[in-house]
N, C-alpha and C positions, 0 to 999 in steps of 0.2 A: 682560473683559480691561480692566485700568485703563488709560487714557489717561495722558499723560505730566503733565499737570495734576494727576490725582487722585492719581497716584503722588506727585508732589512733595508735595501737600497733606498727604498721609498720612505721609510721611516728616517732614516738618516738625512737624506734631504730636507724632510719636514722640520725636523728638530734643529738641523743647521740653520735653516732659514728662519725658524721662530726664534733663536738664541742671536743672531743678527739683528733682528727688528726688536727684541727685549733689550738689547745692549745699547744700540741706537736710541732706544728712547728715554733709557736711563742716562745715557751720556748728554741729552739735550736737556732734560730736567734737572739733574745734577747741575750743570753748567748754569743754570738759569738761577736755581736755588740759592747756591753758595759762591758761585764764580770759582769754580775749582781751579788749581794750579794746573800750569800747561803741562807737567810732567805727568800728572794723573791724566789730562787729558790725552797726551801723545799715546801712552800706556792702553787705554781703553780704545782708542783709533786703531791701535797696533794688534788689539785682540780679534776686532771687528773684520779687520784686513785678513788675518789669519784664518777666521770662520770662513769668509770670503773665498780664500783659495784653498780651504779644504773642500767646499761645496764645488769648484772649480774641477780639482783633481777627481773628487767623485763621478762627476759629470763625465769628465773625459775618459775615466775607466768605464764607466758604463757604455758611453759611445765604442770604444776599443772593443768592447766585449761582443758589442751587439754586429760589430764589423765584421768579426769572425766566420 
């Protein structure tokens, strides 16, 4: 049985991964459909990078607590 903290961690990782994939797909389809401007592209890529960083930090925190 998962504790609340473990459930939260698993759910957070799942949602972050889902949002990364969703934004990547939107980025690809928007770029193909309308040839979006470079500033919008950079903004969207920055959001994806931020989500990936949040995922890495979350996984590092989990690893650090497991090693205690």
